Legacy VTK file of the C-alpha trace (Angstrom):
# vtk DataFile Version 3.0
C-alpha trace
ASCII
DATASET POLYDATA
POINTS 103 float
174.341 157.550 -16.348
175.230 161.255 -16.297
176.635 162.548 -12.985
174.863 165.817 -12.196
176.236 166.001 -8.652
178.344 169.109 -9.413
175.176 170.987 -10.394
173.112 169.885 -7.422
176.000 170.720 -5.087
176.427 174.194 -6.590
172.703 174.855 -6.328
172.530 173.629 -2.733
175.535 175.725 -1.777
173.977 178.884 -3.217
170.626 178.057 -1.582
172.297 177.498 1.803
174.087 180.845 1.516
170.813 182.556 0.698
169.078 180.968 3.685
171.890 182.194 5.952
171.963 185.697 4.492
170.449 188.598 6.420
167.266 190.132 5.108
169.121 193.298 4.189
171.407 191.355 1.826
168.403 189.689 0.217
166.746 193.071 -0.243
169.904 194.562 -1.768
169.737 192.204 -4.703
170.684 188.683 -3.644
167.066 187.479 -3.823
166.527 189.125 -7.209
169.712 187.478 -8.531
168.512 184.124 -7.215
165.116 184.547 -8.848
166.830 185.392 -12.128
168.898 182.229 -11.808
165.862 180.121 -10.930
164.071 181.430 -14.018
167.099 180.718 -16.216
167.498 177.161 -14.905
163.753 176.491 -15.271
163.811 177.833 -18.844
166.731 175.575 -19.748
165.008 172.558 -18.226
161.740 173.244 -20.042
163.502 173.692 -23.381
165.321 170.373 -22.965
162.132 168.597 -21.890
159.907 169.955 -24.646
161.562 172.250 -27.190
158.264 172.903 -29.000
156.220 174.110 -26.045
156.408 177.733 -24.922
158.257 177.804 -21.559
156.499 179.079 -18.468
158.175 181.718 -16.309
158.831 180.898 -12.704
156.810 183.349 -10.586
158.287 185.683 -8.008
157.351 184.012 -4.732
159.170 186.571 -2.597
162.693 186.979 -1.324
162.396 184.292 1.313
161.464 181.672 -1.291
164.440 182.384 -3.563
166.586 179.585 -2.110
163.810 177.048 -2.599
163.208 178.277 -6.136
166.797 177.810 -7.249
166.871 174.377 -5.576
163.731 173.307 -7.423
164.834 174.676 -10.792
168.360 173.299 -10.416
167.111 169.818 -9.528
164.642 169.896 -12.431
167.444 170.820 -14.807
169.707 168.078 -13.383
167.077 165.479 -14.262
166.877 166.428 -17.945
170.529 167.237 -18.742
172.122 164.848 -21.194
175.795 165.850 -21.365
178.764 166.654 -19.166
179.145 169.933 -21.060
175.567 170.818 -20.126
176.297 170.103 -16.460
179.486 172.171 -16.552
177.685 175.092 -18.209
174.882 174.980 -15.640
177.400 174.930 -12.772
179.144 177.955 -14.292
175.827 179.824 -14.482
175.027 179.034 -10.843
178.476 180.061 -9.598
178.393 183.321 -11.528
174.942 184.168 -10.160
176.135 183.440 -6.629
179.098 185.810 -7.098
176.773 188.536 -8.401
174.452 187.950 -5.435
177.334 188.454 -3.028
176.510 185.518 -0.785
LINES 1 104
103 0 1 2 3 4 5 6 7 8 9 10 11 12 13 14 15 16 17 18 19 20 21 22 23 24 25 26 27 28 29 30 31 32 33 34 35 36 37 38 39 40 41 42 43 44 45 46 47 48 49 50 51 52 53 54 55 56 57 58 59 60 61 62 63 64 65 66 67 68 69 70 71 72 73 74 75 76 77 78 79 80 81 82 83 84 85 86 87 88 89 90 91 92 93 94 95 96 97 98 99 100 101 102
């Protein structure tokens, strides 16, 4: 069984930092970065699950939902990943987004 713990930990860490961030930080781009990440993770998960179907875009549920959105999308991706390389790539994407978000 594939260990996706590194991905779920990275996603939870980013989500926790977002939840602890002041509203001003979220407004200055952290929430937008998180939404972009959530959309990317959701897109990857949908493509792995059903490569033929047109992927749906995760909606913008507001800056205070961004942490929940990356958690949801990250956990969905963790379920469908099939390789250690896929996990490592997803972790890299999450960590880079967190750096860009500044949280």
